[in-house]
C-alpha angles and dihedrals in degrees: 000000000000089000089065092048091050091045092050091050091047090052094047093045092050091049092050091045094051090047090050091047090062090048091048088071093222094325092303095121115066106211097046090044091052089046092051095048092048092046092055092046092054090044095052093044094052091042089054088051089051090054092060088077107012128070109258094231094054094042092048092045092054095039096051096035095054088040091055095048094046095044090049091052093047090048089051095046104034104027099034094235113162125232119207121209094264091054092048093050092048093049088047090053090050090053092048089051092055090047092050091049091050096045104035114019116108087201087070117099112212 
């Protein structure tokens, strides 16, 4: 079960770090830049802990897939970035892929 806790923290930290990366304005703002760097450090540390017991392909698919979906939603809500229909469909397919991996993959360790 620890692998899921670490993976969840890794995902949340990556979402935070990427959002702060946008706010940092190309690393020209100190606090958001620091937050982004720290978020990525925490994210990669927790992802590395996850990989002790979970296959790398599965962990990375879940980590990046959930991150993509959440960051896209944050960008749409907080930053007013528009998503056209192909983008929405593509993000939906990523989300479906993560669900399929979690529900049906025998490579997944529950």
